[in-house]
N, CA, C and O atoms as a Maestro MAE file, in Angstrom:
{
 s_m_m2io_version
 :::
 2.0.0
}

f_m_ct {
 s_m_title
 :::
 protein
 m_atom[356] {
  # First column is atom index #
  i_m_mmod_type
  r_m_x_coord
  r_m_y_coord
  r_m_z_coord
  i_m_residue_number
  s_m_chain_name
  s_m_pdb_residue_name
  s_m_pdb_atom_name
  i_m_atomic_number
  :::
  1 25 83.438 74.683 77.411 1 A "MET " " N  " 7
  2 3 83.824 74.978 78.772 1 A "MET " " CA " 6
  3 2 84.174 73.664 79.475 1 A "MET " " C  " 6
  4 15 83.467 72.664 79.346 1 A "MET " " O  " 8
  5 25 85.274 73.693 80.215 2 A "GLN " " N  " 7
  6 3 85.693 72.524 80.968 2 A "GLN " " CA " 6
  7 2 85.389 72.721 82.439 2 A "GLN " " C  " 6
  8 15 85.543 73.813 82.985 2 A "GLN " " O  " 8
  9 25 84.959 71.652 83.062 3 A "VAL " " N  " 7
  10 3 84.676 71.677 84.489 3 A "VAL " " CA " 6
  11 2 85.715 70.804 85.172 3 A "VAL " " C  " 6
  12 15 85.929 69.658 84.778 3 A "VAL " " O  " 8
  13 25 86.358 71.347 86.195 4 A "ILE " " N  " 7
  14 3 87.372 70.609 86.944 4 A "ILE " " CA " 6
  15 2 86.820 70.323 88.331 4 A "ILE " " C  " 6
  16 15 86.413 71.236 89.049 4 A "ILE " " O  " 8
  17 25 86.811 69.078 88.694 5 A "CYS " " N  " 7
  18 3 86.317 68.666 90.011 5 A "CYS " " CA " 6
  19 2 87.501 68.327 90.902 5 A "CYS " " C  " 6
  20 15 88.438 67.644 90.487 5 A "CYS " " O  " 8
  21 25 87.443 68.815 92.131 6 A "LEU " " N  " 7
  22 3 88.482 68.532 93.112 6 A "LEU " " CA " 6
  23 2 87.840 68.038 94.396 6 A "LEU " " C  " 6
  24 15 86.737 68.447 94.757 6 A "LEU " " O  " 8
  25 25 88.536 67.171 95.061 7 A "GLU " " N  " 7
  26 3 88.072 66.784 96.392 7 A "GLU " " CA " 6
  27 2 88.277 67.968 97.325 7 A "GLU " " C  " 6
  28 15 89.081 68.857 97.047 7 A "GLU " " O  " 8
  29 25 87.564 67.974 98.403 8 A "GLU " " N  " 7
  30 3 87.635 69.091 99.349 8 A "GLU " " CA " 6
  31 2 89.047 69.292 99.878 8 A "GLU " " C  " 6
  32 15 89.515 70.427 99.969 8 A "GLU " " O  " 8
  33 25 89.726 68.220 100.224 9 A "VAL " " N  " 7
  34 3 91.083 68.304 100.761 9 A "VAL " " CA " 6
  35 2 92.035 68.893 99.719 9 A "VAL " " C  " 6
  36 15 92.870 69.735 100.050 9 A "VAL " " O  " 8
  37 25 91.915 68.459 98.472 10 A "ALA " " N  " 7
  38 3 92.773 68.965 97.401 10 A "ALA " " CA " 6
  39 2 92.486 70.438 97.130 10 A "ALA " " C  " 6
  40 15 93.403 71.214 96.860 10 A "ALA " " O  " 8
  41 25 91.209 70.823 97.202 11 A "PHE " " N  " 7
  42 3 90.837 72.218 96.979 11 A "PHE " " CA " 6
  43 2 91.483 73.126 98.021 11 A "PHE " " C  " 6
  44 15 92.071 74.152 97.678 11 A "PHE " " O  " 8
  45 25 91.372 72.747 99.296 12 A "TYR " " N  " 7
  46 3 91.939 73.579 100.351 12 A "TYR " " CA " 6
  47 2 93.467 73.591 100.311 12 A "TYR " " C  " 6
  48 15 94.087 74.593 100.668 12 A "TYR " " O  " 8
  49 25 94.066 72.502 99.885 13 A "ALA " " N  " 7
  50 3 95.525 72.480 99.723 13 A "ALA " " CA " 6
  51 2 95.942 73.445 98.628 13 A "ALA " " C  " 6
  52 15 96.945 74.146 98.763 13 A "ALA " " O  " 8
  53 25 95.179 73.485 97.546 14 A "LEU " " N  " 7
  54 3 95.459 74.414 96.451 14 A "LEU " " CA " 6
  55 2 95.300 75.858 96.909 14 A "LEU " " C  " 6
  56 15 96.118 76.711 96.566 14 A "LEU " " O  " 8
  57 25 94.261 76.136 97.676 15 A "VAL " " N  " 7
  58 3 94.033 77.485 98.194 15 A "VAL " " CA " 6
  59 2 95.192 77.901 99.097 15 A "VAL " " C  " 6
  60 15 95.654 79.039 99.010 15 A "VAL " " O  " 8
  61 25 95.666 77.012 99.956 16 A "GLU " " N  " 7
  62 3 96.796 77.316 100.836 16 A "GLU " " CA " 6
  63 2 98.055 77.628 100.031 16 A "GLU " " C  " 6
  64 15 98.808 78.533 100.390 16 A "GLU " " O  " 8
  65 25 98.289 76.894 98.956 17 A "GLN " " N  " 7
  66 3 99.448 77.156 98.106 17 A "GLN " " CA " 6
  67 2 99.356 78.535 97.465 17 A "GLN " " C  " 6
  68 15 100.348 79.260 97.396 17 A "GLN " " O  " 8
  69 25 98.168 78.894 97.000 18 A "VAL " " N  " 7
  70 3 97.976 80.208 96.374 18 A "VAL " " CA " 6
  71 2 98.206 81.317 97.402 18 A "VAL " " C  " 6
  72 15 98.876 82.309 97.115 18 A "VAL " " O  " 8
  73 25 97.651 81.142 98.584 19 A "VAL " " N  " 7
  74 3 97.803 82.157 99.631 19 A "VAL " " CA " 6
  75 2 99.269 82.308 100.033 19 A "VAL " " C  " 6
  76 15 99.750 83.430 100.195 19 A "VAL " " O  " 8
  77 25 99.974 81.207 100.194 20 A "SER " " N  " 7
  78 3 101.385 81.300 100.584 20 A "SER " " CA " 6
  79 2 102.220 81.951 99.493 20 A "SER " " C  " 6
  80 15 103.147 82.702 99.796 20 A "SER " " O  " 8
  81 25 101.911 81.681 98.236 21 A "ARG " " N  " 7
  82 3 102.649 82.314 97.149 21 A "ARG " " CA " 6
  83 2 102.364 83.817 97.102 21 A "ARG " " C  " 6
  84 15 103.272 84.608 96.843 21 A "ARG " " O  " 8
  85 25 101.128 84.214 97.347 22 A "LEU " " N  " 7
  86 3 100.796 85.641 97.390 22 A "LEU " " CA " 6
  87 2 101.517 86.333 98.541 22 A "LEU " " C  " 6
  88 15 101.982 87.463 98.390 22 A "LEU " " O  " 8
  89 25 101.613 85.671 99.679 23 A "ARG " " N  " 7
  90 3 102.327 86.260 100.820 23 A "ARG " " CA " 6
  91 2 103.802 86.447 100.493 23 A "ARG " " C  " 6
  92 15 104.400 87.458 100.863 23 A "ARG " " O  " 8
  93 25 104.384 85.481 99.805 24 A "GLU " " N  " 7
  94 3 105.797 85.583 99.433 24 A "GLU " " CA " 6
  95 2 106.040 86.769 98.516 24 A "GLU " " C  " 6
  96 15 107.010 87.505 98.699 24 A "GLU " " O  " 8
  97 25 105.180 86.959 97.544 25 A "THR " " N  " 7
  98 3 105.393 88.054 96.592 25 A "THR " " CA " 6
  99 2 105.091 89.408 97.210 25 A "THR " " C  " 6
  100 15 105.744 90.397 96.877 25 A "THR " " O  " 8
  101 25 104.113 89.469 98.106 26 A "ASN " " N  " 7
  102 3 103.737 90.755 98.706 26 A "ASN " " CA " 6
  103 2 104.599 91.131 99.896 26 A "ASN " " C  " 6
  104 15 104.656 92.304 100.265 26 A "ASN " " O  " 8
  105 25 105.264 90.174 100.499 27 A "SER " " N  " 7
  106 3 106.054 90.481 101.685 27 A "SER " " CA " 6
  107 2 107.526 90.678 101.345 27 A "SER " " C  " 6
  108 15 108.402 90.446 102.178 27 A "SER " " O  " 8
  109 25 107.784 91.102 100.130 28 A "SER " " N  " 7
  110 3 109.172 91.370 99.768 28 A "SER " " CA " 6
  111 2 109.705 92.486 100.665 28 A "SER " " C  " 6
  112 15 108.968 93.393 101.052 28 A "SER " " O  " 8
  113 25 110.975 92.407 100.984 29 A "LYS " " N  " 7
  114 3 111.568 93.361 101.913 29 A "LYS " " CA " 6
  115 2 111.449 94.782 101.361 29 A "LYS " " C  " 6
  116 15 111.787 95.052 100.209 29 A "LYS " " O  " 8
  117 25 110.968 95.663 102.198 30 A "LYS " " N  " 7
  118 3 110.786 97.052 101.789 30 A "LYS " " CA " 6
  119 2 112.090 97.811 101.960 30 A "LYS " " C  " 6
  120 15 112.902 97.497 102.830 30 A "LYS " " O  " 8
  121 25 112.277 98.818 101.112 31 A "ASP " " N  " 7
  122 3 113.485 99.622 101.169 31 A "ASP " " CA " 6
  123 2 113.563 100.372 102.496 31 A "ASP " " C  " 6
  124 15 112.556 100.857 103.011 31 A "ASP " " O  " 8
  125 25 114.769 100.457 103.033 32 A "LYS " " N  " 7
  126 3 114.975 101.197 104.279 32 A "LYS " " CA " 6
  127 2 114.815 102.695 104.051 32 A "LYS " " C  " 6
  128 15 114.269 103.398 104.901 32 A "LYS " " O  " 8
  129 25 115.286 103.180 102.916 33 A "TRP " " N  " 7
  130 3 115.226 104.601 102.608 33 A "TRP " " CA " 6
  131 2 114.167 104.836 101.533 33 A "TRP " " C  " 6
  132 15 114.139 104.145 100.515 33 A "TRP " " O  " 8
  133 25 113.293 105.821 101.772 34 A "VAL " " N  " 7
  134 3 112.197 106.113 100.841 34 A "VAL " " CA " 6
  135 2 112.293 107.550 100.350 34 A "VAL " " C  " 6
  136 15 112.905 108.405 100.991 34 A "VAL " " O  " 8
  137 25 111.684 107.794 99.215 35 A "SER " " N  " 7
  138 3 111.684 109.139 98.627 35 A "SER " " CA " 6
  139 2 110.740 110.049 99.404 35 A "SER " " C  " 6
  140 15 110.003 109.597 100.279 35 A "SER " " O  " 8
  141 25 110.774 111.336 99.071 36 A "ASP " " N  " 7
  142 3 109.894 112.289 99.751 36 A "ASP " " CA " 6
  143 2 108.424 111.979 99.481 36 A "ASP " " C  " 6
  144 15 107.586 112.127 100.370 36 A "ASP " " O  " 8
  145 25 108.108 111.550 98.259 37 A "GLN " " N  " 7
  146 3 106.714 111.240 97.931 37 A "GLN " " CA " 6
  147 2 106.200 110.054 98.753 37 A "GLN " " C  " 6
  148 15 105.081 110.081 99.265 37 A "GLN " " O  " 8
  149 25 107.024 109.024 98.869 38 A "GLU " " N  " 7
  150 3 106.606 107.863 99.645 38 A "GLU " " CA " 6
  151 2 106.530 108.194 101.132 38 A "GLU " " C  " 6
  152 15 105.644 107.704 101.832 38 A "GLU " " O  " 8
  153 25 107.451 109.018 101.617 39 A "ALA " " N  " 7
  154 3 107.411 109.444 103.018 39 A "ALA " " CA " 6
  155 2 106.138 110.233 103.297 39 A "ALA " " C  " 6
  156 15 105.507 110.055 104.339 39 A "ALA " " O  " 8
  157 25 105.765 111.101 102.369 40 A "MET " " N  " 7
  158 3 104.535 111.873 102.534 40 A "MET " " CA " 6
  159 2 103.312 110.958 102.524 40 A "MET " " C  " 6
  160 15 102.351 111.198 103.255 40 A "MET " " O  " 8
  161 25 103.346 109.920 101.707 41 A "THR " " N  " 7
  162 3 102.244 108.961 101.675 41 A "THR " " CA " 6
  163 2 102.157 108.199 102.990 41 A "THR " " C  " 6
  164 15 101.068 108.027 103.536 41 A "THR " " O  " 8
  165 25 103.305 107.738 103.506 42 A "LEU " " N  " 7
  166 3 103.315 107.009 104.771 42 A "LEU " " CA " 6
  167 2 102.801 107.870 105.917 42 A "LEU " " C  " 6
  168 15 102.086 107.385 106.793 42 A "LEU " " O  " 8
  169 25 103.166 109.141 105.909 43 A "LEU " " N  " 7
  170 3 102.755 110.060 106.977 43 A "LEU " " CA " 6
  171 2 101.376 110.664 106.740 43 A "LEU " " C  " 6
  172 15 100.824 111.334 107.613 43 A "LEU " " O  " 8
  173 25 100.826 110.424 105.560 44 A "ASN " " N  " 7
  174 3 99.522 110.968 105.167 44 A "ASN " " CA " 6
  175 2 99.510 112.494 105.243 44 A "ASN " " C  " 6
  176 15 98.589 113.098 105.792 44 A "ASN " " O  " 8
  177 25 100.555 113.101 104.679 45 A "ILE " " N  " 7
  178 3 100.628 114.562 104.597 45 A "ILE " " CA " 6
  179 2 100.719 114.956 103.129 45 A "ILE " " C  " 6
  180 15 101.148 114.166 102.288 45 A "ILE " " O  " 8
  181 25 100.317 116.170 102.833 46 A "LYS " " N  " 7
  182 3 100.286 116.638 101.450 46 A "LYS " " CA " 6
  183 2 101.365 117.670 101.138 46 A "LYS " " C  " 6
  184 15 101.655 117.936 99.972 46 A "LYS " " O  " 8
  185 25 101.952 118.244 102.170 47 A "SER " " N  " 7
  186 3 102.857 119.366 102.000 47 A "SER " " CA " 6
  187 2 104.317 118.962 102.213 47 A "SER " " C  " 6
  188 15 104.656 118.290 103.187 47 A "SER " " O  " 8
  189 25 105.168 119.386 101.283 48 A "LYS " " N  " 7
  190 3 106.601 119.159 101.460 48 A "LYS " " CA " 6
  191 2 107.145 120.014 102.599 48 A "LYS " " C  " 6
  192 15 108.160 119.675 103.207 48 A "LYS " " O  " 8
  193 25 106.470 121.118 102.884 49 A "THR " " N  " 7
  194 3 106.884 121.986 103.980 49 A "THR " " CA " 6
  195 2 106.726 121.266 105.322 49 A "THR " " C  " 6
  196 15 107.581 121.384 106.200 49 A "THR " " O  " 8
  197 25 105.637 120.526 105.471 50 A "THR " " N  " 7
  198 3 105.424 119.759 106.693 50 A "THR " " CA " 6
  199 2 106.488 118.682 106.836 50 A "THR " " C  " 6
  200 15 106.987 118.435 107.935 50 A "THR " " O  " 8
  201 25 106.832 118.044 105.732 51 A "LEU " " N  " 7
  202 3 107.878 117.026 105.744 51 A "LEU " " CA " 6
  203 2 109.214 117.639 106.136 51 A "LEU " " C  " 6
  204 15 109.970 117.046 106.906 51 A "LEU " " O  " 8
  205 25 109.508 118.818 105.609 52 A "GLN " " N  " 7
  206 3 110.751 119.509 105.957 52 A "GLN " " CA " 6
  207 2 110.754 119.903 107.428 52 A "GLN " " C  " 6
  208 15 111.794 119.836 108.083 52 A "GLN " " O  " 8
  209 25 109.607 120.311 107.952 53 A "LYS " " N  " 7
  210 3 109.511 120.679 109.372 53 A "LYS " " CA " 6
  211 2 109.826 119.473 110.259 53 A "LYS " " C  " 6
  212 15 110.557 119.594 111.242 53 A "LYS " " O  " 8
  213 25 109.274 118.313 109.907 54 A "LEU " " N  " 7
  214 3 109.558 117.096 110.679 54 A "LEU " " CA " 6
  215 2 111.039 116.753 110.614 54 A "LEU " " C  " 6
  216 15 111.629 116.307 111.598 54 A "LEU " " O  " 8
  217 25 111.620 116.963 109.463 55 A "ARG " " N  " 7
  218 3 113.048 116.694 109.269 55 A "ARG " " CA " 6
  219 2 113.885 117.679 110.087 55 A "ARG " " C  " 6
  220 15 114.814 117.273 110.784 55 A "ARG " " O  " 8
  221 25 113.562 118.957 110.005 56 A "ASP " " N  " 7
  222 3 114.329 119.994 110.707 56 A "ASP " " CA " 6
  223 2 114.236 119.862 112.228 56 A "ASP " " C  " 6
  224 15 115.191 120.170 112.941 56 A "ASP " " O  " 8
  225 25 113.094 119.409 112.718 57 A "GLU " " N  " 7
  226 3 112.903 119.241 114.163 57 A "GLU " " CA " 6
  227 2 113.500 117.939 114.671 57 A "GLU " " C  " 6
  228 15 113.477 117.672 115.872 57 A "GLU " " O  " 8
  229 25 114.037 117.124 113.765 58 A "GLY " " N  " 7
  230 3 114.668 115.869 114.162 58 A "GLY " " CA " 6
  231 2 113.683 114.775 114.515 58 A "GLY " " C  " 6
  232 15 114.039 113.824 115.212 58 A "GLY " " O  " 8
  233 25 112.465 114.891 114.054 59 A "LYS " " N  " 7
  234 3 111.454 113.892 114.386 59 A "LYS " " CA " 6
  235 2 111.548 112.660 113.493 59 A "LYS " " C  " 6
  236 15 111.147 111.568 113.895 59 A "LYS " " O  " 8
  237 25 112.078 112.832 112.278 60 A "ILE " " N  " 7
  238 3 112.320 111.692 111.400 60 A "ILE " " CA " 6
  239 2 113.740 111.793 110.847 60 A "ILE " " C  " 6
  240 15 114.242 112.887 110.589 60 A "ILE " " O  " 8
  241 25 114.379 110.632 110.670 61 A "ARG " " N  " 7
  242 3 115.746 110.591 110.153 61 A "ARG " " CA " 6
  243 2 115.736 110.748 108.640 61 A "ARG " " C  " 6
  244 15 114.782 110.362 107.964 61 A "ARG " " O  " 8
  245 25 116.805 111.316 108.132 62 A "PHE " " N  " 7
  246 3 116.928 111.457 106.686 62 A "PHE " " CA " 6
  247 2 118.385 111.345 106.285 62 A "PHE " " C  " 6
  248 15 119.291 111.445 107.113 62 A "PHE " " O  " 8
  249 25 118.583 111.140 105.011 63 A "SER " " N  " 7
  250 3 119.927 111.090 104.440 63 A "SER " " CA " 6
  251 2 119.907 111.930 103.175 63 A "SER " " C  " 6
  252 15 118.921 111.944 102.438 63 A "SER " " O  " 8
  253 25 120.993 112.622 102.936 64 A "GLN " " N  " 7
  254 3 121.080 113.459 101.743 64 A "GLN " " CA " 6
  255 2 122.325 113.057 100.951 64 A "GLN " " C  " 6
  256 15 123.377 113.680 101.093 64 A "GLN " " O  " 8
  257 25 122.210 112.001 100.105 65 A "PRO " " N  " 7
  258 3 123.371 111.525 99.361 65 A "PRO " " CA " 6
  259 2 123.862 112.506 98.301 65 A "PRO " " C  " 6
  260 15 125.044 112.517 97.959 65 A "PRO " " O  " 8
  261 25 122.955 113.327 97.785 66 A "GLN " " N  " 7
  262 3 123.317 114.372 96.832 66 A "GLN " " CA " 6
  263 2 122.573 115.637 97.204 66 A "GLN " " C  " 6
  264 15 121.633 115.614 97.999 66 A "GLN " " O  " 8
  265 25 123.006 116.736 96.620 67 A "LYS " " N  " 7
  266 3 122.448 118.038 97.008 67 A "LYS " " CA " 6
  267 2 120.917 118.089 96.944 67 A "LYS " " C  " 6
  268 15 120.278 118.579 97.875 67 A "LYS " " O  " 8
  269 25 120.331 117.591 95.861 68 A "LYS " " N  " 7
  270 3 118.884 117.704 95.701 68 A "LYS " " CA " 6
  271 2 118.127 116.421 95.997 68 A "LYS " " C  " 6
  272 15 116.920 116.351 95.763 68 A "LYS " " O  " 8
  273 25 118.805 115.417 96.500 69 A "ILE " " N  " 7
  274 3 118.152 114.147 96.813 69 A "ILE " " CA " 6
  275 2 118.142 113.951 98.321 69 A "ILE " " C  " 6
  276 15 119.192 113.897 98.963 69 A "ILE " " O  " 8
  277 25 116.945 113.845 98.874 70 A "ILE " " N  " 7
  278 3 116.789 113.588 100.298 70 A "ILE " " CA " 6
  279 2 115.962 112.312 100.435 70 A "ILE " " C  " 6
  280 15 114.879 112.191 99.863 70 A "ILE " " O  " 8
  281 25 116.492 111.371 101.201 71 A "LEU " " N  " 7
  282 3 115.806 110.113 101.446 71 A "LEU " " CA " 6
  283 2 115.461 110.024 102.924 71 A "LEU " " C  " 6
  284 15 116.191 110.533 103.774 71 A "LEU " " O  " 8
  285 25 114.339 109.372 103.222 72 A "TYR " " N  " 7
  286 3 113.842 109.300 104.589 72 A "TYR " " CA " 6
  287 2 113.872 107.861 105.093 72 A "TYR " " C  " 6
  288 15 113.596 106.927 104.340 72 A "TYR " " O  " 8
  289 25 114.204 107.689 106.353 73 A "ASP " " N  " 7
  290 3 114.298 106.377 106.974 73 A "ASP " " CA " 6
  291 2 112.891 105.856 107.297 73 A "ASP " " C  " 6
  292 15 112.161 106.460 108.084 73 A "ASP " " O  " 8
  293 25 112.525 104.731 106.679 74 A "ARG " " N  " 7
  294 3 111.198 104.155 106.875 74 A "ARG " " CA " 6
  295 2 110.963 103.803 108.348 74 A "ARG " " C  " 6
  296 15 109.869 104.022 108.867 74 A "ARG " " O  " 8
  297 25 111.978 103.263 109.021 75 A "ASP " " N  " 7
  298 3 111.829 102.886 110.429 75 A "ASP " " CA " 6
  299 2 111.552 104.092 111.316 75 A "ASP " " C  " 6
  300 15 110.747 104.008 112.243 75 A "ASP " " O  " 8
  301 25 112.213 105.212 111.039 76 A "SER " " N  " 7
  302 3 111.989 106.397 111.872 76 A "SER " " CA " 6
  303 2 110.587 106.970 111.635 76 A "SER " " C  " 6
  304 15 109.979 107.527 112.548 76 A "SER " " O  " 8
  305 25 110.082 106.832 110.419 77 A "ILE " " N  " 7
  306 3 108.715 107.285 110.134 77 A "ILE " " CA " 6
  307 2 107.722 106.423 110.906 77 A "ILE " " C  " 6
  308 15 106.780 106.942 111.505 77 A "ILE " " O  " 8
  309 25 107.934 105.102 110.892 78 A "GLU " " N  " 7
  310 3 107.040 104.200 111.626 78 A "GLU " " CA " 6
  311 2 107.134 104.438 113.129 78 A "GLU " " C  " 6
  312 15 106.127 104.369 113.833 78 A "GLU " " O  " 8
  313 25 108.339 104.717 113.623 79 A "THR " " N  " 7
  314 3 108.517 105.030 115.046 79 A "THR " " CA " 6
  315 2 107.798 106.319 115.404 79 A "THR " " C  " 6
  316 15 107.141 106.396 116.443 79 A "THR " " O  " 8
  317 25 107.915 107.332 114.556 80 A "TYR " " N  " 7
  318 3 107.241 108.616 114.778 80 A "TYR " " CA " 6
  319 2 105.731 108.416 114.848 80 A "TYR " " C  " 6
  320 15 105.062 108.978 115.714 80 A "TYR " " O  " 8
  321 25 105.196 107.607 113.926 81 A "LEU " " N  " 7
  322 3 103.754 107.361 113.925 81 A "LEU " " CA " 6
  323 2 103.331 106.590 115.176 81 A "LEU " " C  " 6
  324 15 102.288 106.884 115.761 81 A "LEU " " O  " 8
  325 25 104.123 105.618 115.585 82 A "SER " " N  " 7
  326 3 103.801 104.839 116.794 82 A "SER " " CA " 6
  327 2 103.848 105.711 118.044 82 A "SER " " C  " 6
  328 15 103.010 105.584 118.938 82 A "SER " " O  " 8
  329 25 104.844 106.599 118.093 83 A "LYS " " N  " 7
  330 3 104.994 107.469 119.251 83 A "LYS " " CA " 6
  331 2 103.815 108.430 119.389 83 A "LYS " " C  " 6
  332 15 103.445 108.813 120.499 83 A "LYS " " O  " 8
  333 25 103.239 108.810 118.278 84 A "ASN " " N  " 7
  334 3 102.137 109.765 118.309 84 A "ASN " " CA " 6
  335 2 100.763 109.101 118.233 84 A "ASN " " C  " 6
  336 15 99.751 109.785 118.081 84 A "ASN " " O  " 8
  337 25 100.722 107.790 118.336 85 A "ALA " " N  " 7
  338 3 99.445 107.072 118.323 85 A "ALA " " CA " 6
  339 2 98.760 107.250 119.676 85 A "ALA " " C  " 6
  340 15 99.418 107.300 120.715 85 A "ALA " " O  " 8
  341 25 97.469 107.340 119.653 86 A "ARG " " N  " 7
  342 3 96.690 107.490 120.881 86 A "ARG " " CA " 6
  343 2 95.839 106.251 121.095 86 A "ARG " " C  " 6
  344 15 95.263 105.707 120.152 86 A "ARG " " O  " 8
  345 25 95.767 105.816 122.334 87 A "ASN " " N  " 7
  346 3 94.915 104.682 122.677 87 A "ASN " " CA " 6
  347 2 93.465 105.138 122.777 87 A "ASN " " C  " 6
  348 15 93.175 106.272 123.158 87 A "ASN " " O  " 8
  349 25 92.564 104.228 122.428 88 A "THR " " N  " 7
  350 3 91.136 104.549 122.567 88 A "THR " " CA " 6
  351 2 90.731 104.342 124.019 88 A "THR " " C  " 6
  352 15 91.452 103.725 124.803 88 A "THR " " O  " 8
  353 25 89.603 104.852 124.346 89 A "PHE " " N  " 7
  354 3 89.128 104.792 125.730 89 A "PHE " " CA " 6
  355 2 88.666 103.413 126.079 89 A "PHE " " C  " 6
  356 15 88.231 103.175 127.206 89 A "PHE " " O  " 8
  :::
 }
 m_bond[355] {
  # First column is bond index #
  i_m_from
  i_m_to
  i_m_order
  :::
  1 1 2 1
  2 2 3 1
  3 3 4 2
  4 3 5 1
  5 5 6 1
  6 6 7 1
  7 7 8 2
  8 7 9 1
  9 9 10 1
  10 10 11 1
  11 11 12 2
  12 11 13 1
  13 13 14 1
  14 14 15 1
  15 15 16 2
  16 15 17 1
  17 17 18 1
  18 18 19 1
  19 19 20 2
  20 19 21 1
  21 21 22 1
  22 22 23 1
  23 23 24 2
  24 23 25 1
  25 25 26 1
  26 26 27 1
  27 27 28 2
  28 27 29 1
  29 29 30 1
  30 30 31 1
  31 31 32 2
  32 31 33 1
  33 33 34 1
  34 34 35 1
  35 35 36 2
  36 35 37 1
  37 37 38 1
  38 38 39 1
  39 39 40 2
  40 39 41 1
  41 41 42 1
  42 42 43 1
  43 43 44 2
  44 43 45 1
  45 45 46 1
  46 46 47 1
  47 47 48 2
  48 47 49 1
  49 49 50 1
  50 50 51 1
  51 51 52 2
  52 51 53 1
  53 53 54 1
  54 54 55 1
  55 55 56 2
  56 55 57 1
  57 57 58 1
  58 58 59 1
  59 59 60 2
  60 59 61 1
  61 61 62 1
  62 62 63 1
  63 63 64 2
  64 63 65 1
  65 65 66 1
  66 66 67 1
  67 67 68 2
  68 67 69 1
  69 69 70 1
  70 70 71 1
  71 71 72 2
  72 71 73 1
  73 73 74 1
  74 74 75 1
  75 75 76 2
  76 75 77 1
  77 77 78 1
  78 78 79 1
  79 79 80 2
  80 79 81 1
  81 81 82 1
  82 82 83 1
  83 83 84 2
  84 83 85 1
  85 85 86 1
  86 86 87 1
  87 87 88 2
  88 87 89 1
  89 89 90 1
  90 90 91 1
  91 91 92 2
  92 91 93 1
  93 93 94 1
  94 94 95 1
  95 95 96 2
  96 95 97 1
  97 97 98 1
  98 98 99 1
  99 99 100 2
  100 99 101 1
  101 101 102 1
  102 102 103 1
  103 103 104 2
  104 103 105 1
  105 105 106 1
  106 106 107 1
  107 107 108 2
  108 107 109 1
  109 109 110 1
  110 110 111 1
  111 111 112 2
  112 111 113 1
  113 113 114 1
  114 114 115 1
  115 115 116 2
  116 115 117 1
  117 117 118 1
  118 118 119 1
  119 119 120 2
  120 119 121 1
  121 121 122 1
  122 122 123 1
  123 123 124 2
  124 123 125 1
  125 125 126 1
  126 126 127 1
  127 127 128 2
  128 127 129 1
  129 129 130 1
  130 130 131 1
  131 131 132 2
  132 131 133 1
  133 133 134 1
  134 134 135 1
  135 135 136 2
  136 135 137 1
  137 137 138 1
  138 138 139 1
  139 139 140 2
  140 139 141 1
  141 141 142 1
  142 142 143 1
  143 143 144 2
  144 143 145 1
  145 145 146 1
  146 146 147 1
  147 147 148 2
  148 147 149 1
  149 149 150 1
  150 150 151 1
  151 151 152 2
  152 151 153 1
  153 153 154 1
  154 154 155 1
  155 155 156 2
  156 155 157 1
  157 157 158 1
  158 158 159 1
  159 159 160 2
  160 159 161 1
  161 161 162 1
  162 162 163 1
  163 163 164 2
  164 163 165 1
  165 165 166 1
  166 166 167 1
  167 167 168 2
  168 167 169 1
  169 169 170 1
  170 170 171 1
  171 171 172 2
  172 171 173 1
  173 173 174 1
  174 174 175 1
  175 175 176 2
  176 175 177 1
  177 177 178 1
  178 178 179 1
  179 179 180 2
  180 179 181 1
  181 181 182 1
  182 182 183 1
  183 183 184 2
  184 183 185 1
  185 185 186 1
  186 186 187 1
  187 187 188 2
  188 187 189 1
  189 189 190 1
  190 190 191 1
  191 191 192 2
  192 191 193 1
  193 193 194 1
  194 194 195 1
  195 195 196 2
  196 195 197 1
  197 197 198 1
  198 198 199 1
  199 199 200 2
  200 199 201 1
  201 201 202 1
  202 202 203 1
  203 203 204 2
  204 203 205 1
  205 205 206 1
  206 206 207 1
  207 207 208 2
  208 207 209 1
  209 209 210 1
  210 210 211 1
  211 211 212 2
  212 211 213 1
  213 213 214 1
  214 214 215 1
  215 215 216 2
  216 215 217 1
  217 217 218 1
  218 218 219 1
  219 219 220 2
  220 219 221 1
  221 221 222 1
  222 222 223 1
  223 223 224 2
  224 223 225 1
  225 225 226 1
  226 226 227 1
  227 227 228 2
  228 227 229 1
  229 229 230 1
  230 230 231 1
  231 231 232 2
  232 231 233 1
  233 233 234 1
  234 234 235 1
  235 235 236 2
  236 235 237 1
  237 237 238 1
  238 238 239 1
  239 239 240 2
  240 239 241 1
  241 241 242 1
  242 242 243 1
  243 243 244 2
  244 243 245 1
  245 245 246 1
  246 246 247 1
  247 247 248 2
  248 247 249 1
  249 249 250 1
  250 250 251 1
  251 251 252 2
  252 251 253 1
  253 253 254 1
  254 254 255 1
  255 255 256 2
  256 255 257 1
  257 257 258 1
  258 258 259 1
  259 259 260 2
  260 259 261 1
  261 261 262 1
  262 262 263 1
  263 263 264 2
  264 263 265 1
  265 265 266 1
  266 266 267 1
  267 267 268 2
  268 267 269 1
  269 269 270 1
  270 270 271 1
  271 271 272 2
  272 271 273 1
  273 273 274 1
  274 274 275 1
  275 275 276 2
  276 275 277 1
  277 277 278 1
  278 278 279 1
  279 279 280 2
  280 279 281 1
  281 281 282 1
  282 282 283 1
  283 283 284 2
  284 283 285 1
  285 285 286 1
  286 286 287 1
  287 287 288 2
  288 287 289 1
  289 289 290 1
  290 290 291 1
  291 291 292 2
  292 291 293 1
  293 293 294 1
  294 294 295 1
  295 295 296 2
  296 295 297 1
  297 297 298 1
  298 298 299 1
  299 299 300 2
  300 299 301 1
  301 301 302 1
  302 302 303 1
  303 303 304 2
  304 303 305 1
  305 305 306 1
  306 306 307 1
  307 307 308 2
  308 307 309 1
  309 309 310 1
  310 310 311 1
  311 311 312 2
  312 311 313 1
  313 313 314 1
  314 314 315 1
  315 315 316 2
  316 315 317 1
  317 317 318 1
  318 318 319 1
  319 319 320 2
  320 319 321 1
  321 321 322 1
  322 322 323 1
  323 323 324 2
  324 323 325 1
  325 325 326 1
  326 326 327 1
  327 327 328 2
  328 327 329 1
  329 329 330 1
  330 330 331 1
  331 331 332 2
  332 331 333 1
  333 333 334 1
  334 334 335 1
  335 335 336 2
  336 335 337 1
  337 337 338 1
  338 338 339 1
  339 339 340 2
  340 339 341 1
  341 341 342 1
  342 342 343 1
  343 343 344 2
  344 343 345 1
  345 345 346 1
  346 346 347 1
  347 347 348 2
  348 347 349 1
  349 349 350 1
  350 350 351 1
  351 351 352 2
  352 351 353 1
  353 353 354 1
  354 354 355 1
  355 355 356 2
  :::
 }
}
């Protein structure tokens, strides 16, 4: 087993580099259009019927590039959630 000794300043510099690299990889730009499964996950709903109701009522934007493919706008989902958020007392 090898033991590696670092000065405190070098250790914290290394930690900062690791954290910044993790932020870069995790903060990759998210897709604007998401599938029905991902939309249901974002909205925390289990039913495709509920998702269709939100779509039909115009509460979330969607695109239908092909007959059986429906994609949902991530921004409109986030806006819908923000609009329905309640402040605590």
